[in-house]
SEPAZA-539772 format. One record per residue (C-alpha): chain; x, y, z; residue in three letters. Coordinates in steps of 0.001 Angstrom, whole numbers. Layout:
N
<pt><ch>A</ch><u>X</u><v>Y</v><w>Z</w><aa>ala</aa></pt>
...
REM end
This chain:
140
<pt><ch>A</ch><u>87130</u><v>136551</v><w>106692</w><aa>met</aa></pt>
<pt><ch>A</ch><u>86748</u><v>133822</v><w>103938</w><aa>leu</aa></pt>
<pt><ch>A</ch><u>88414</u><v>131191</v><w>106165</w><aa>val</aa></pt>
<pt><ch>A</ch><u>85966</u><v>131821</v><w>108897</w><aa>leu</aa></pt>
<pt><ch>A</ch><u>82998</u><v>131546</v><w>106502</w><aa>gly</aa></pt>
<pt><ch>A</ch><u>84375</u><v>128304</v><w>105142</w><aa>thr</aa></pt>
<pt><ch>A</ch><u>84693</u><v>126838</v><w>108648</w><aa>ile</aa></pt>
<pt><ch>A</ch><u>81051</u><v>127888</v><w>109573</w><aa>asn</aa></pt>
<pt><ch>A</ch><u>79960</u><v>125991</v><w>106329</w><aa>val</aa></pt>
<pt><ch>A</ch><u>81707</u><v>122889</v><w>107413</w><aa>trp</aa></pt>
<pt><ch>A</ch><u>80347</u><v>123067</v><w>110922</w><aa>val</aa></pt>
<pt><ch>A</ch><u>76851</u><v>123414</v><w>109503</w><aa>val</aa></pt>
<pt><ch>A</ch><u>77347</u><v>120442</v><w>107172</w><aa>ile</aa></pt>
<pt><ch>A</ch><u>78680</u><v>118292</v><w>110018</w><aa>asn</aa></pt>
<pt><ch>A</ch><u>75767</u><v>119254</v><w>112231</w><aa>ile</aa></pt>
<pt><ch>A</ch><u>73344</u><v>118213</v><w>109431</w><aa>ile</aa></pt>
<pt><ch>A</ch><u>75174</u><v>114909</v><w>108872</w><aa>leu</aa></pt>
<pt><ch>A</ch><u>75180</u><v>114060</v><w>112553</w><aa>ile</aa></pt>
<pt><ch>A</ch><u>71508</u><v>114912</v><w>112676</w><aa>ala</aa></pt>
<pt><ch>A</ch><u>70774</u><v>112587</v><w>109789</w><aa>ile</aa></pt>
<pt><ch>A</ch><u>72858</u><v>109867</v><w>111394</w><aa>leu</aa></pt>
<pt><ch>A</ch><u>71112</u><v>110275</v><w>114693</w><aa>leu</aa></pt>
<pt><ch>A</ch><u>67714</u><v>110147</v><w>112909</w><aa>trp</aa></pt>
<pt><ch>A</ch><u>68600</u><v>106930</v><w>111127</w><aa>phe</aa></pt>
<pt><ch>A</ch><u>70028</u><v>105323</v><w>114325</w><aa>leu</aa></pt>
<pt><ch>A</ch><u>66819</u><v>106403</v><w>116215</w><aa>gly</aa></pt>
<pt><ch>A</ch><u>64556</u><v>104982</v><w>113602</w><aa>asp</aa></pt>
<pt><ch>A</ch><u>66408</u><v>101623</v><w>113653</w><aa>trp</aa></pt>
<pt><ch>A</ch><u>66375</u><v>101445</v><w>117331</w><aa>ala</aa></pt>
<pt><ch>A</ch><u>62639</u><v>102302</v><w>117496</w><aa>tyr</aa></pt>
<pt><ch>A</ch><u>61715</u><v>99373</v><w>115180</w><aa>tyr</aa></pt>
<pt><ch>A</ch><u>63942</u><v>97009</v><w>117048</w><aa>gln</aa></pt>
<pt><ch>A</ch><u>62144</u><v>97901</v><w>120295</w><aa>ile</aa></pt>
<pt><ch>A</ch><u>58717</u><v>97517</v><w>118482</w><aa>gln</aa></pt>
<pt><ch>A</ch><u>59839</u><v>94185</v><w>117041</w><aa>arg</aa></pt>
<pt><ch>A</ch><u>60542</u><v>92859</v><w>120519</w><aa>lys</aa></pt>
<pt><ch>A</ch><u>57470</u><v>94536</v><w>122021</w><aa>arg</aa></pt>
<pt><ch>A</ch><u>54998</u><v>92942</v><w>119410</w><aa>leu</aa></pt>
<pt><ch>A</ch><u>56779</u><v>89586</v><w>119662</w><aa>gly</aa></pt>
<pt><ch>A</ch><u>55373</u><v>88367</v><w>116356</w><aa>gly</aa></pt>
<pt><ch>A</ch><u>58503</u><v>87215</v><w>114607</w><aa>glu</aa></pt>
<pt><ch>A</ch><u>58251</u><v>83644</v><w>113190</w><aa>leu</aa></pt>
<pt><ch>A</ch><u>61078</u><v>81503</v><w>111834</w><aa>thr</aa></pt>
<pt><ch>A</ch><u>60536</u><v>80174</v><w>108407</w><aa>glu</aa></pt>
<pt><ch>A</ch><u>59755</u><v>76688</v><w>109680</w><aa>ala</aa></pt>
<pt><ch>A</ch><u>57133</u><v>77956</v><w>112127</w><aa>thr</aa></pt>
<pt><ch>A</ch><u>55702</u><v>80172</v><w>109536</w><aa>phe</aa></pt>
<pt><ch>A</ch><u>55395</u><v>77339</v><w>106977</w><aa>glu</aa></pt>
<pt><ch>A</ch><u>53881</u><v>74989</v><w>109677</w><aa>glu</aa></pt>
<pt><ch>A</ch><u>51095</u><v>77384</v><w>110720</w><aa>thr</aa></pt>
<pt><ch>A</ch><u>50384</u><v>79483</v><w>107675</w><aa>met</aa></pt>
<pt><ch>A</ch><u>47458</u><v>77267</v><w>106458</w><aa>arg</aa></pt>
<pt><ch>A</ch><u>45365</u><v>78693</v><w>109260</w><aa>lys</aa></pt>
<pt><ch>A</ch><u>46287</u><v>82354</v><w>108621</w><aa>ala</aa></pt>
<pt><ch>A</ch><u>45928</u><v>85198</v><w>106057</w><aa>gln</aa></pt>
<pt><ch>A</ch><u>49283</u><v>85536</v><w>104415</w><aa>ile</aa></pt>
<pt><ch>A</ch><u>49913</u><v>89120</v><w>103145</w><aa>val</aa></pt>
<pt><ch>A</ch><u>52763</u><v>90131</v><w>100944</w><aa>asp</aa></pt>
<pt><ch>A</ch><u>53533</u><v>93862</v><w>101661</w><aa>leu</aa></pt>
<pt><ch>A</ch><u>55725</u><v>94206</v><w>98491</w><aa>arg</aa></pt>
<pt><ch>A</ch><u>54988</u><v>96074</v><w>95256</w><aa>asp</aa></pt>
<pt><ch>A</ch><u>52813</u><v>94288</v><w>92752</w><aa>lys</aa></pt>
<pt><ch>A</ch><u>55788</u><v>93759</v><w>90358</w><aa>lys</aa></pt>
<pt><ch>A</ch><u>57734</u><v>92013</v><w>93086</w><aa>asp</aa></pt>
<pt><ch>A</ch><u>54712</u><v>89865</v><w>94022</w><aa>phe</aa></pt>
<pt><ch>A</ch><u>54165</u><v>88894</v><w>90379</w><aa>asp</aa></pt>
<pt><ch>A</ch><u>57977</u><v>88021</v><w>90004</w><aa>ala</aa></pt>
<pt><ch>A</ch><u>57469</u><v>85489</v><w>93029</w><aa>gly</aa></pt>
<pt><ch>A</ch><u>55601</u><v>85193</v><w>96145</w><aa>his</aa></pt>
<pt><ch>A</ch><u>54837</u><v>82625</v><w>98966</w><aa>ile</aa></pt>
<pt><ch>A</ch><u>52180</u><v>80130</v><w>97808</w><aa>leu</aa></pt>
<pt><ch>A</ch><u>48858</u><v>81185</v><w>99135</w><aa>gly</aa></pt>
<pt><ch>A</ch><u>49750</u><v>84938</v><w>99800</w><aa>ala</aa></pt>
<pt><ch>A</ch><u>47700</u><v>87943</v><w>98719</w><aa>arg</aa></pt>
<pt><ch>A</ch><u>49269</u><v>91115</v><w>97698</w><aa>asn</aa></pt>
<pt><ch>A</ch><u>48446</u><v>94172</v><w>99792</w><aa>leu</aa></pt>
<pt><ch>A</ch><u>51327</u><v>96644</v><w>99170</w><aa>pro</aa></pt>
<pt><ch>A</ch><u>52358</u><v>98542</v><w>102254</w><aa>tyr</aa></pt>
<pt><ch>A</ch><u>51359</u><v>101917</v><w>100870</w><aa>pro</aa></pt>
<pt><ch>A</ch><u>47889</u><v>100660</v><w>100327</w><aa>met</aa></pt>
<pt><ch>A</ch><u>47478</u><v>98705</v><w>103458</w><aa>leu</aa></pt>
<pt><ch>A</ch><u>45356</u><v>101245</v><w>105322</w><aa>lys</aa></pt>
<pt><ch>A</ch><u>42829</u><v>101606</v><w>102340</w><aa>gln</aa></pt>
<pt><ch>A</ch><u>42641</u><v>97844</v><w>101906</w><aa>asn</aa></pt>
<pt><ch>A</ch><u>42754</u><v>96684</v><w>105506</w><aa>met</aa></pt>
<pt><ch>A</ch><u>38986</u><v>95882</v><w>105306</w><aa>gly</aa></pt>
<pt><ch>A</ch><u>39921</u><v>92893</v><w>103118</w><aa>glu</aa></pt>
<pt><ch>A</ch><u>41368</u><v>91102</v><w>106118</w><aa>leu</aa></pt>
<pt><ch>A</ch><u>39448</u><v>89189</v><w>108773</w><aa>arg</aa></pt>
<pt><ch>A</ch><u>40008</u><v>90235</v><w>112188</w><aa>met</aa></pt>
<pt><ch>A</ch><u>39195</u><v>86723</v><w>113535</w><aa>asp</aa></pt>
<pt><ch>A</ch><u>42041</u><v>84977</v><w>111797</w><aa>leu</aa></pt>
<pt><ch>A</ch><u>45836</u><v>85405</v><w>112266</w><aa>pro</aa></pt>
<pt><ch>A</ch><u>47591</u><v>87701</v><w>109819</w><aa>val</aa></pt>
<pt><ch>A</ch><u>50997</u><v>86680</v><w>108506</w><aa>tyr</aa></pt>
<pt><ch>A</ch><u>52983</u><v>89427</v><w>107036</w><aa>leu</aa></pt>
<pt><ch>A</ch><u>56155</u><v>89469</v><w>104973</w><aa>tyr</aa></pt>
<pt><ch>A</ch><u>58071</u><v>91933</v><w>102763</w><aa>asp</aa></pt>
<pt><ch>A</ch><u>61528</u><v>91858</v><w>101329</w><aa>ala</aa></pt>
<pt><ch>A</ch><u>63094</u><v>92277</v><w>104763</w><aa>gly</aa></pt>
<pt><ch>A</ch><u>61236</u><v>92860</v><w>107984</w><aa>ile</aa></pt>
<pt><ch>A</ch><u>60951</u><v>96696</v><w>108406</w><aa>thr</aa></pt>
<pt><ch>A</ch><u>57717</u><v>97055</v><w>106473</w><aa>leu</aa></pt>
<pt><ch>A</ch><u>56328</u><v>94041</v><w>108245</w><aa>ser</aa></pt>
<pt><ch>A</ch><u>56788</u><v>95601</v><w>111636</w><aa>ile</aa></pt>
<pt><ch>A</ch><u>55257</u><v>98818</v><w>110401</w><aa>arg</aa></pt>
<pt><ch>A</ch><u>52303</u><v>97024</v><w>109037</w><aa>ala</aa></pt>
<pt><ch>A</ch><u>51986</u><v>95042</v><w>112261</w><aa>ala</aa></pt>
<pt><ch>A</ch><u>51815</u><v>98366</v><w>114179</w><aa>leu</aa></pt>
<pt><ch>A</ch><u>49045</u><v>99592</v><w>111780</w><aa>lys</aa></pt>
<pt><ch>A</ch><u>47000</u><v>96483</v><w>112133</w><aa>leu</aa></pt>
<pt><ch>A</ch><u>47437</u><v>96385</v><w>115827</w><aa>arg</aa></pt>
<pt><ch>A</ch><u>46171</u><v>100045</v><w>116050</w><aa>lys</aa></pt>
<pt><ch>A</ch><u>43134</u><v>98960</v><w>113867</w><aa>ala</aa></pt>
<pt><ch>A</ch><u>42190</u><v>96260</v><w>116348</w><aa>gly</aa></pt>
<pt><ch>A</ch><u>43948</u><v>93154</v><w>114916</w><aa>phe</aa></pt>
<pt><ch>A</ch><u>45248</u><v>91023</v><w>117698</w><aa>thr</aa></pt>
<pt><ch>A</ch><u>47034</u><v>88022</v><w>116164</w><aa>asp</aa></pt>
<pt><ch>A</ch><u>49762</u><v>89426</v><w>113935</w><aa>ile</aa></pt>
<pt><ch>A</ch><u>52933</u><v>87654</v><w>112863</w><aa>lys</aa></pt>
<pt><ch>A</ch><u>55769</u><v>88194</v><w>110455</w><aa>trp</aa></pt>
<pt><ch>A</ch><u>58433</u><v>86237</v><w>108640</w><aa>leu</aa></pt>
<pt><ch>A</ch><u>61751</u><v>86544</v><w>110414</w><aa>lys</aa></pt>
<pt><ch>A</ch><u>63932</u><v>87212</v><w>107376</w><aa>lys</aa></pt>
<pt><ch>A</ch><u>61175</u><v>88338</v><w>104899</w><aa>gly</aa></pt>
<pt><ch>A</ch><u>60914</u><v>86948</v><w>101449</w><aa>tyr</aa></pt>
<pt><ch>A</ch><u>64563</u><v>87361</v><w>100909</w><aa>ala</aa></pt>
<pt><ch>A</ch><u>65099</u><v>84339</v><w>103443</w><aa>gly</aa></pt>
<pt><ch>A</ch><u>62257</u><v>82215</v><w>102173</w><aa>trp</aa></pt>
<pt><ch>A</ch><u>63108</u><v>78754</v><w>100834</w><aa>thr</aa></pt>
<pt><ch>A</ch><u>59619</u><v>77155</v><w>100813</w><aa>gly</aa></pt>
<pt><ch>A</ch><u>57052</u><v>76899</v><w>97944</w><aa>lys</aa></pt>
<pt><ch>A</ch><u>56647</u><v>79982</v><w>95834</w><aa>thr</aa></pt>
<pt><ch>A</ch><u>54403</u><v>80977</v><w>92850</w><aa>lys</aa></pt>
<pt><ch>A</ch><u>55119</u><v>83335</v><w>89934</w><aa>arg</aa></pt>
<pt><ch>A</ch><u>52475</u><v>85043</v><w>87822</w><aa>lys</aa></pt>
<pt><ch>A</ch><u>52611</u><v>83747</v><w>84179</w><aa>lys</aa></pt>
<pt><ch>A</ch><u>53527</u><v>86399</v><w>81730</w><aa>lys</aa></pt>
<pt><ch>A</ch><u>51081</u><v>87038</v><w>78970</w><aa>leu</aa></pt>
<pt><ch>A</ch><u>52565</u><v>87123</v><w>75500</w><aa>asn</aa></pt>
REM end
């Protein structure tokens, strides 16, 4: 009887692990599809060439932004984007970046839903950026 109970526990654990794996796989696939559908991915070179005509939004936390960000970017952390969306102009392009690209795609979907039409994001995020950056000076 004890052996049968142990087998059932392992079956349940395996089912839970498979469900978690399928959820991660589905989430990844969803954002890959959305990335292609939105079509707003820019290479670093294109981002840098055209960013002067756009609103550059850093979606990372303030501490990461202060540690270094793309010159000319404003910090609107992703969790606060919905509340601070009014700070962005709808008539200008919005260029997004985060540490990678997942948050940028999520933010692009939110902005599109809110009526923004010209939304782009940096292909490899800030991690792949080699252009000009700025750090916030520490106060002693």
